[in-house]
Structures are given as C-alpha cells and as structure tokens.
ROSE-4610 file (N, C-alpha, C; in Angstrom, 1 decimal, always signed):
// ROSE-4610
residu = [M/M/M/L/L/L/V/V/V/F/F/F/A/A/A/A/A/A/L/L/L/Q/Q/Q/W/W/W/N/N/N/D/D/D/I/I/I/D/D/D/A/A/A/P/P/P/I/I/I/W/W/W/I/I/I/S/S/S/I/I/I/Y/Y/Y/L/L/L/V/V/V/T/T/T/A/A/A/L/L/L/L/L/L/A/A/A/L/L/L/I/I/I/T/T/T/Y/Y/Y/K/K/K/Q/Q/Q/I/I/I/C/C/C/L/L/L/T/T/T/C/C/C/S/S/S/V/V/V/A/A/A/W/W/W/A/A/A/L/L/L/V/V/V/T/T/T/T/T/T/L/L/L/L/L/L/A/A/A/S/S/S/Y/Y/Y/M/M/M/L/L/L/I/I/I/G/G/G/V/V/V/A/A/A/P/P/P/G/G/G/I/I/I/V/V/V/S/S/S/F/F/F/L/L/L/E/E/E/S/S/S/N/N/N/T/T/T/Y/Y/Y/T/T/T/E/E/E/I/I/I/F/F/F/F/F/F/A/A/A/M/M/M/S/S/S/D/D/D/D/D/D/K/K/K/P/P/P/Y/Y/Y/I/I/I/E/E/E/Q/Q/Q/T/T/T/R/R/R/E/E/E/A/A/A/L/L/L/G/G/G/L/L/L/L/L/L/I/I/I/I/I/I/L/L/L/F/F/F/Y/Y/Y/S/S/S/A/A/A/G/G/G/I/I/I/L/L/L/I/I/I/H/H/H/T/T/T/C/C/C/K/K/K/K/K/K/Q/Q/Q/K/K/K/H/H/H/N/N/N/N/N/N/T/T/T/E/E/E]
num = [1/1/1/2/2/2/3/3/3/4/4/4/5/5/5/6/6/6/7/7/7/8/8/8/9/9/9/10/10/10/11/11/11/12/12/12/13/13/13/14/14/14/15/15/15/16/16/16/17/17/17/18/18/18/19/19/19/20/20/20/21/21/21/22/22/22/23/23/23/24/24/24/25/25/25/26/26/26/27/27/27/28/28/28/29/29/29/30/30/30/31/31/31/32/32/32/33/33/33/34/34/34/35/35/35/36/36/36/37/37/37/38/38/38/39/39/39/40/40/40/41/41/41/42/42/42/43/43/43/44/44/44/45/45/45/46/46/46/47/47/47/48/48/48/49/49/49/50/50/50/51/51/51/52/52/52/53/53/53/54/54/54/55/55/55/56/56/56/57/57/57/58/58/58/59/59/59/60/60/60/61/61/61/62/62/62/63/63/63/64/64/64/65/65/65/66/66/66/67/67/67/68/68/68/69/69/69/70/70/70/71/71/71/72/72/72/73/73/73/74/74/74/75/75/75/76/76/76/77/77/77/78/78/78/79/79/79/80/80/80/81/81/81/82/82/82/83/83/83/84/84/84/85/85/85/86/86/86/87/87/87/88/88/88/89/89/89/90/90/90/91/91/91/92/92/92/93/93/93/94/94/94/95/95/95/96/96/96/97/97/97/98/98/98/99/99/99/100/100/100/101/101/101/102/102/102/103/103/103/104/104/104/105/105/105/106/106/106/107/107/107/108/108/108/109/109/109/110/110/110/111/111/111/112/112/112/113/113/113/114/114/114/115/115/115/116/116/116/117/117/117/118/118/118]
x = [-9.8/-9.0/-9.4/-10.6/-11.0/-11.1/-11.9/-12.0/-10.1/-9.3/-7.3/-7.2/-7.3/-7.8/-8.1/-9.6/-10.3/-9.7/-9.8/-8.0/-7.2/-6.6/-5.8/-5.0/-6.4/-6.8/-5.7/-6.1/-5.4/-3.9/-2.9/-1.7/-1.2/+0.2/+1.1/+1.4/+1.5/+2.4/+0.7/-0.9/-1.8/-1.6/-1.2/-1.7/-0.9/+0.3/+1.0/+0.4/-0.1/-1.0/-1.8/-3.1/-4.5/-3.9/-3.1/-2.8/-1.9/-1.9/-1.0/-2.3/-3.2/-4.4/-5.7/-5.7/-6.6/-6.8/-4.8/-4.1/-4.5/-3.9/-4.8/-6.3/-6.9/-8.6/-8.5/-7.9/-8.7/-8.2/-7.1/-6.5/-7.5/-7.9/-9.2/-10.4/-10.6/-12.0/-11.6/-10.6/-10.5/-9.9/-9.9/-10.0/-11.0/-11.6/-13.1/-13.8/-14.3/-14.7/-14.4/-13.3/-12.2/-12.1/-11.9/-11.6/-11.5/-9.5/-8.8/-7.9/-7.4/-6.0/-5.1/-4.4/-3.6/-3.0/-3.9/-3.8/-3.9/-4.8/-4.4/-3.2/-2.8/-0.5/-0.5/-0.8/+0.7/+0.2/-1.1/-1.6/-0.6/-1.6/-0.8/+0.9/+1.6/+3.2/+3.4/+2.8/+2.5/+2.4/+1.4/+1.2/+2.5/+2.3/+3.4/+5.0/+4.8/+6.9/+6.5/+5.3/+5.2/+5.9/+5.0/+5.3/+5.6/+6.5/+8.4/+9.1/+9.1/+10.2/+10.0/+8.2/+8.1/+8.7/+8.1/+8.5/+10.2/+11.0/+11.9/+12.7/+11.8/+12.0/+11.6/+11.1/+10.2/+10.4/+11.7/+11.6/+13.0/+13.3/+15.1/+13.6/+12.8/+11.2/+11.2/+11.6/+10.6/+11.6/+12.8/+14.0/+13.6/+13.3/+12.7/+12.7/+11.3/+9.5/+9.7/+10.6/+10.6/+12.1/+13.3/+13.9/+13.3/+12.7/+12.4/+11.3/+10.9/+10.4/+8.7/+8.5/+7.3/+6.4/+5.6/+5.0/+3.3/+3.1/+1.2/+1.9/+2.9/+2.3/+2.3/+2.5/+1.2/+0.2/-0.2/-1.7/-2.1/-0.9/-1.7/-1.3/-1.3/-1.1/+0.7/+0.7/+2.4/+2.8/+4.1/+4.9/+6.1/+6.5/+7.7/+9.3/+9.2/+10.2/+10.2/+8.7/+8.9/+8.5/+9.1/+8.3/+8.3/+9.1/+8.8/+7.2/+7.1/+5.4/+4.6/+4.3/+4.4/+4.5/+5.8/+6.1/+6.3/+6.5/+5.5/+3.9/+3.6/+2.1/+1.4/+3.0/+3.1/+3.6/+3.9/+4.3/+3.8/+2.6/+2.2/+1.0/+0.4/-0.9/-0.5/+1.6/+1.9/+2.0/+2.3/+2.5/+0.7/-0.5/-0.9/-1.7/-0.9/-1.3/-0.2/+0.9/+1.9/+1.4/+0.7/+0.0/-0.9/-2.0/-3.4/-2.7/-2.1/-1.0/-0.5/+0.3/+0.7/-0.5/-1.4/-2.4/-3.3/-3.6/-4.0/-3.2/-2.0/-1.3/-1.0/-1.0/-0.2/-1.9/-3.1/-4.2/-4.7/-4.5/-5.3/-4.1/-2.6/-1.5/-1.7/-2.4/-3.4/-4.0/-4.9/-5.5/-6.2/-5.6/-4.4/-4.4/-3.4/-2.7/-3.8/-4.5/-6.0/-6.7/-6.9/-7.4/-7.0/-5.2/-4.8/-4.8/-4.6/-4.7/-6.1/-7.1/-8.1/-8.2]
y = [-0.5/-1.1/-2.3/-2.8/-3.0/-4.9/-4.9/-5.6/-6.5/-5.3/-6.0/-7.0/-6.4/-6.8/-8.5/-8.1/-9.9/-11.1/-10.2/-11.0/-11.8/-10.9/-12.1/-13.0/-13.1/-14.6/-16.4/-16.4/-17.3/-17.2/-15.9/-16.0/-16.0/-16.6/-17.3/-17.0/-15.1/-13.8/-13.3/-14.3/-13.1/-12.7/-12.6/-11.5/-10.2/-10.4/-8.8/-8.2/-9.0/-7.8/-8.0/-8.7/-7.7/-7.1/-6.9/-6.1/-4.4/-4.3/-3.0/-2.2/-3.7/-3.3/-2.5/-3.1/-2.1/-1.2/-1.3/+0.8/+1.6/+1.2/+1.9/+1.9/+1.4/+1.4/+2.1/+2.5/+3.5/+4.3/+4.5/+5.7/+6.4/+6.5/+6.6/+7.2/+6.0/+6.2/+7.4/+8.1/+8.7/+9.9/+9.9/+11.3/+11.7/+10.2/+10.7/+11.4/+10.8/+11.3/+12.5/+12.4/+14.1/+13.4/+12.8/+12.5/+13.2/+13.4/+14.1/+14.1/+15.6/+16.2/+15.4/+15.6/+14.6/+13.6/+12.7/+11.6/+11.4/+11.6/+11.1/+12.1/+12.6/+13.1/+12.4/+11.2/+10.3/+9.4/+8.6/+7.0/+8.0/+8.1/+8.5/+8.7/+8.8/+8.9/+7.8/+6.8/+5.4/+4.9/+4.7/+3.8/+4.4/+5.4/+5.2/+5.0/+4.8/+5.2/+2.8/+2.3/+1.4/+0.7/+1.6/+0.7/+1.3/+2.1/+2.3/+1.4/+1.2/-0.2/-1.2/-1.9/-3.0/-3.0/-2.0/-2.3/-2.5/-1.9/-2.0/-3.9/-4.1/-5.2/-6.8/-6.0/-6.4/-6.0/-5.0/-4.6/-5.7/-6.9/-7.5/-8.0/-9.0/-9.5/-8.1/-7.1/-6.7/-6.3/-6.2/-5.6/-7.4/-8.6/-10.0/-9.9/-9.2/-9.5/-8.6/-7.3/-6.3/-7.5/-7.8/-8.8/-9.9/-10.2/-11.8/-11.8/-9.7/-9.5/-10.6/-11.3/-11.8/-11.1/-10.1/-9.2/-9.8/-10.3/-10.9/-12.1/-13.0/-13.9/-13.4/-11.6/-11.1/-11.6/-12.1/-12.4/-13.8/-14.5/-16.3/-17.1/-17.3/-18.0/-18.0/-18.3/-18.0/-19.8/-19.8/-21.5/-20.5/-21.7/-21.8/-21.1/-21.6/-21.5/-19.2/-19.1/-17.7/-16.3/-16.5/-15.5/-14.1/-14.3/-12.4/-12.4/-12.4/-12.3/-12.3/-12.8/-12.3/-11.1/-11.4/-9.7/-8.1/-8.9/-7.2/-7.5/-8.1/-8.5/-7.6/-8.0/-7.1/-5.9/-6.3/-4.6/-2.9/-4.6/-3.0/-2.7/-3.2/-2.7/-2.0/-2.5/-0.7/-0.1/-0.1/+1.1/+1.4/+1.4/+1.4/+2.9/+2.0/+1.8/+3.2/+2.9/+4.3/+5.9/+5.8/+7.0/+7.4/+6.4/+6.5/+7.6/+6.5/+7.5/+8.6/+8.3/+10.7/+11.2/+10.9/+12.1/+12.2/+10.8/+11.6/+12.6/+12.4/+13.0/+14.4/+14.8/+15.7/+16.7/+16.1/+16.6/+17.7/+16.4/+16.3/+17.8/+18.0/+18.3/+19.9/+19.9/+21.3/+22.0/+20.7/+20.9/+22.1/+21.2/+21.4/+23.3/+23.4/+25.0/+25.4/+25.6/+26.1/+26.5/+26.0/+25.9/+26.4/+26.7/+27.1/+28.3/+28.8/+30.2/+30.9/+30.2/+31.2/+31.5]
z = [+0.5/+1.1/+1.8/+2.1/+3.1/+1.8/+0.8/+0.3/-0.6/-0.3/-0.6/+0.9/+1.5/+2.4/+2.9/+2.3/+2.0/+0.6/+0.0/-1.4/-0.5/+0.8/+1.3/+2.0/+2.0/+2.9/+2.8/+1.5/+0.9/+0.2/+0.6/+1.2/+2.3/+2.1/+2.8/+4.0/+3.6/+4.7/+4.7/+4.9/+5.2/+6.2/+7.4/+7.9/+8.3/+7.3/+7.2/+6.4/+5.0/+4.2/+4.6/+5.3/+6.0/+7.3/+7.6/+8.0/+7.7/+6.7/+6.1/+5.0/+4.7/+4.0/+5.6/+6.0/+7.3/+8.2/+8.0/+8.6/+7.4/+6.4/+5.5/+4.8/+5.7/+5.4/+7.1/+8.1/+9.5/+8.1/+8.1/+7.4/+7.1/+5.7/+4.6/+5.3/+7.3/+8.2/+8.9/+9.0/+10.5/+9.7/+8.5/+7.2/+6.7/+6.5/+5.9/+6.9/+7.5/+9.4/+9.7/+9.5/+10.1/+11.9/+12.2/+13.1/+14.3/+13.1/+13.6/+13.1/+12.3/+11.4/+11.8/+13.0/+13.2/+13.0/+13.2/+13.6/+12.3/+11.4/+9.5/+9.2/+9.4/+9.0/+9.6/+11.4/+11.7/+10.8/+11.0/+9.8/+8.1/+7.7/+6.2/+6.0/+7.6/+6.8/+8.0/+8.5/+8.6/+7.8/+7.0/+5.9/+4.5/+4.7/+3.6/+3.6/+5.3/+5.4/+5.0/+5.8/+5.6/+4.3/+3.6/+2.0/+1.5/+1.6/+1.3/+1.3/+3.0/+3.3/+2.9/+2.9/+2.2/+0.5/-0.2/-0.9/-1.5/-0.5/-0.6/-0.6/-0.5/+0.6/-1.4/-1.9/-3.2/-4.6/-4.1/-5.5/-6.1/-5.6/-6.4/-7.9/-7.0/-7.7/-9.0/-8.7/-10.4/-10.6/-9.9/-11.4/-12.1/-11.2/-12.3/-13.6/-12.7/-13.8/-14.8/-14.5/-16.2/-16.6/-16.4/-17.0/-17.3/-17.4/-18.2/-19.2/-19.4/-20.4/-21.1/-19.6/-20.1/-18.7/-19.4/-18.2/-18.3/-19.0/-19.5/-18.1/-17.8/-16.8/-15.2/-15.5/-13.9/-13.5/-15.1/-14.4/-14.4/-14.8/-14.5/-12.8/-12.7/-11.6/-12.0/-10.3/-9.7/-10.1/-9.6/-10.0/-8.5/-8.1/-7.7/-9.0/-9.2/-10.7/-10.8/-10.2/-10.7/-9.5/-8.7/-7.2/-7.4/-8.5/-8.8/-9.6/-10.1/-10.1/-8.7/-8.0/-6.4/-6.2/-5.8/-5.4/-6.2/-7.6/-8.5/-7.9/-7.9/-7.6/-6.2/-4.5/-4.2/-3.6/-4.9/-5.0/-6.1/-6.6/-7.1/-5.7/-5.3/-4.2/-3.4/-3.3/-2.2/-3.5/-4.4/-4.8/-4.2/-5.1/-4.2/-2.8/-2.1/-0.6/-0.5/-1.4/-0.8/-1.8/-2.8/-3.6/-3.9/-2.8/-1.5/-0.5/+0.5/+1.8/+1.7/+0.3/+0.3/+0.2/-1.0/-1.2/-0.1/+0.7/+1.8/+2.8/+2.7/+3.7/+3.5/+1.6/+1.5/+1.4/+0.7/+1.2/+2.3/+3.9/+5.5/+5.6/+4.9/+5.5/+5.2/+3.3/+3.4/+4.3/+4.4/+5.1/+6.6/+7.8/+8.3/+8.5/+7.5/+7.1/+6.9/+6.5/+6.3/+7.2/+8.2/+8.7/+10.8/+10.2/+11.0/+10.8/+9.6/+9.2/+9.4/+9.6/+9.7/+11.5]
C-alpha cells in the first residue's frame, strides 16, 4: 500500500489518494503487529466504508468505460475526452483496498472471537 501511495504524487487529487493508501497501510501495520484487535476492526471498518463510498463517486466512469468497448485504453495515457480511464483506474485501486480491508476485518473478528472463547 505504501507503493500505491507513492505512485499518487503526480495525480491531481494526490492528497486524497495518498491518504487513502496510507490509512490502509496503517491498518496493515496495526493488524500485523497485533497492536490492538479492536483498533484493527475499527480501521478495517473505516477503510472498507471509505472505499465503498469512493466507489460510488467513480461508478459513472466505470459504466462509461464498460460501454466504450475499448478495454485496452486503461493501459494507455489518459485524455480529457475520456475521464472514465482515470475513474476506472481509481475504482480498481479502491477495489483492492475494499477487498483487503474486508479480509482483514473478517480475519480480525474471527481472531477476536477465538480469543474471547479461551
């Protein structure tokens, strides 16, 4: 996630995306170091909700991308007349965060439940 954050420096809305990826990296650190299981659940919930909310904002771009039938454009340079390329790329990053955070949330809740039964 730190690499993803670093790659955002050239983006117009870099502070937003760097923050999102850094929060997710912090979630990974808290979970890996087992600093606080409750904190892990809270951070995972926050990043999951944040990614879900942000996905709603880029949804029109995803629809435009799918309707364009030019799926290889996602690998090429962006242009002003095709904003759906950037929105689709952002959506893919958000999906990575969403699945990652949801996985940590599920894992941490199971671990916390297991610890409470002992």
